N, C-alpha and C positions, 0 to 999 in steps of 0.2 A: 504493500500500500504506500509506504513512504517513497519507494523507488518510483512508483507510478506518479505520485504527486510531484516529485522532483522533475520528472520528465515533462509533465504538463507545464510547470512553472518555467522550465528551460525553453520550451517552444513558444510560450506566450509572447515574449518580447519580439520574436521573429515575426509572428503573425501580425502583431500590432504594427511593426515596421512596414510590412508589406501593404497593410491597409492604408497607412499614411502615404506611402509611395503611390498607391493607386489614386489617392485623392489629390495629391500635389506632385507636379513633375517639372523639372527644369531641363531644357534642351539647349545646348550651345548653338546648334544650327539645324534647322529643319527646312528641307527643300522638297516641295511637292511637284512632281513633273506635270506636264501639260495634260489636262483632262483626267487627272488621277484624283482619287479621294483618299485623304488621310483621316482616319477615325481616331478621335482623341479619347483615350481611356480615362484620363485624369479630369477631375473637376476643376482644378486650378493648374493652369499651364503657363509657365514662364519660358520665353524663347529669346535668346540673345539675337539671333539672325533668322528671320523668316523669309523664305523665298517661295512665292506662289507663282508658278508659271501660268500661262493663259488657260482659263477655264478650270483651274485647279480648285479643289474643294477641301476646306477644313471643317470636319463634321463633329459636332458635340451631341451628346445624348439629349433628347427632349425631356421635358418635365423636371429638369434639375437646374440647380444654380451653378453657374460657371464663371470663372475669371480667366482672362487671357491678357498677359502682359508681354509686349514685344518691344525690344530695345531698338531694333532696326528692321523695318518691314519693306520688302521689295515685292510689290503686288503687280502682277500682269493684268491683261485684259480679261474681263468677264469672269473674275474669280469670286468665290463665295465662302463666307464663314456662316455656318448654319447650325441652329439647334431647333429647327422647325419640327412641329409635331407630325405624327404619322396619321394618314387618313384611316378612318374606321372601315371595317369590312361591311359589305352590303348585307341586308337581311335576307332570310330565306323562310320557307314555310315554318311557322311556329317560332321563329327567332327574329328578334328586332335587329335593326342595323346597329353596328357598334359606334360608339362615340369617337370622334377624333381625339387624339392625345394633345395635350397642351404643349405649346412651344417652351423650350428651355429659356431661362434668363441668362444673359451674358453681360459681364462688365469687361469692356475692352479698353486697354491702355496701350496705345501704339504710336511710334514715331515712323511716319511714312518717308522712307528714303526715295521710293519710287511708287507711283500709283497710276495704274491704267484705269481700271474700273473694278469696283468691289461691291458686292451685295452682302449685307448682313441680314440674315433671315431668322426671325424668331416667331414666325406665324404659327397659329394653331392648325391642327389637321382638320380636314373636312369630315363631317359625320357620314357614316354609311347610309345608303338609301334604304328606306323601308321596303318590305316585300309587297309586291302587287299580286294579289291572288288570281289564279286562273278562273275563267268563267265556268259556271255550271252548264249542264246540257239542257237544251230547250225541250219542252214536252213534244212528244212525237207519236204518230200513229204507226203501229207495227201491224203488218198483215202476215198471218200464218196460213199456209196452204196445207190442207190435209186431203187425203183420199179416203172416201167412204164407199164401202161395197154397195153396189146397187141391187144385189140379190139375183142378178142375171149373169154373174161371172165377171162383171166389169166393175168399174169404179167411177164414182162421181167426185169431181174436184170441188172442194168447199173452201172458201176463204173466210177467215175470221179476223176481224179487226179488234185491236184493244189499245187503249191509251197508256203510254208510258209516261209517268210523271217526270217533270223537270227536276233537276238537282240543284243544290246550293253551290255557290261559288266558294272558292277557298278564302279563308280569312287572311287579310293583309297584316302587316306588322308595322310598328313605329320605326321611323328613321333614327339614327343616332345624332346627338347634338355635336356641333363643332367644338373644337378644343380652344381654350383661351390662348391668346397671344402672349408670348414671353416678353419680359421687360428687357430693355437695352440701355446700357450706360456706355457711352463712347467718349473717352478722353484722348485727344490726339495732338500731335504736332507734325510738321511736314518740313521737308528739305527744300525750301526756296520756291514752293508753288502753293497755290491756294486750292484745297479740295472743295468740290461742290457737292451738294446733297440732293438726292432724288431728282437728278436731271441726267438722264441717260445720254443725251446728246452732247453733254459738256465734257471737257477733258478733266482728268483726275476726279472722277465721280465716285461717290459712295451712295448706294441705294439702301435704305433701311426698310425692312418689311416686318411689321409687328402686329398685323391684324389677326383677329380671331378667325377660326375656321368657320365655314358655312355649315349649317344644318343639312343633313341628308334630305333627299327628296321624299315626299310623303308616300307612305304605303296605303294601299286601298284594297278592300275586299273585292273579290271577283263578282261578276253579275250573277245573281241567283234567279232561277226560274221555277221555284217551288210553288208559286201562286199563279202560274200560267204566264203572266207578263213579266219580262225581265226587270229586275230592280237592282240598283247599285247599292253596295254596302257602305260601311263606314270608311271615312278617311282617317289616317293616323298621322299625327304630327309629333315633332320632337319637343321635349319639354326642357330645353336648355336655353340659356341666354349667355352665350360665350362672350367674353370681354376682350377687347384689344389690349395689347401690352402697352406699357408706358416707355417713353424714350427720353433720354437726357444726353445731349451732345454738347461737348465743350472743348474748346482748344486750350492747350496748356499755356500758361503765361509766357509771353514773348514769342509765341509760335504764329506763323502765318496761317490764315485759314478763316473760314466762316462757319457759323453754327446754325445757319438758317436751313430749315427743312420744309419743303413744299409737299 
């Protein structure tokens, strides 16, 4: 028992150290090639030199709080830093659409040595659509044909009609609500140029996306024909009111730039 306890105590600091390392990470130089995605495992990431080639993506987990501190940032064209939420799955028979996950919140502190165009995305995911039930079958007349012996060695053909009742349509399901947008704090400085915000056509542009995800499309029961005439069943709506994230953009004292966001 004592030996077991000593073993547990001996391994505990190692486990705690690994946990801390997973939460915070320092990288001397991180270079993400063109059109490649770098998935960030740490919640708090400090980078001395960050190089994002054109269309490179730095991806943080949604629904969590993150910090990113970059001493020297070299950002190509159409690059992305994202903690956007994931879209919910669409509903199916008996199962409602899934809600979109909320975007993660990011506090970014970066000195831009070079800036082509950068998008920072903390949007919430869209909710999954509700299920639209299949229609029931309409009432119909079925005709059965039978042969009846005529007593003379032959048969008489007799047709019998009967009414087949209509059936109910399938039940629809509710859609999923959109996820909340994550918050964004951006503190920046730049190397002799002026960043512009939410203007894709301008040089050195930063686009910030922080909106809530949209609710999924309504589900609806299929048309039922149990009373003879077809009638439409209930509509199903999402019961969420997702919220946009909040943004706070500021330039560091003495740095060139503008903090206006359109």
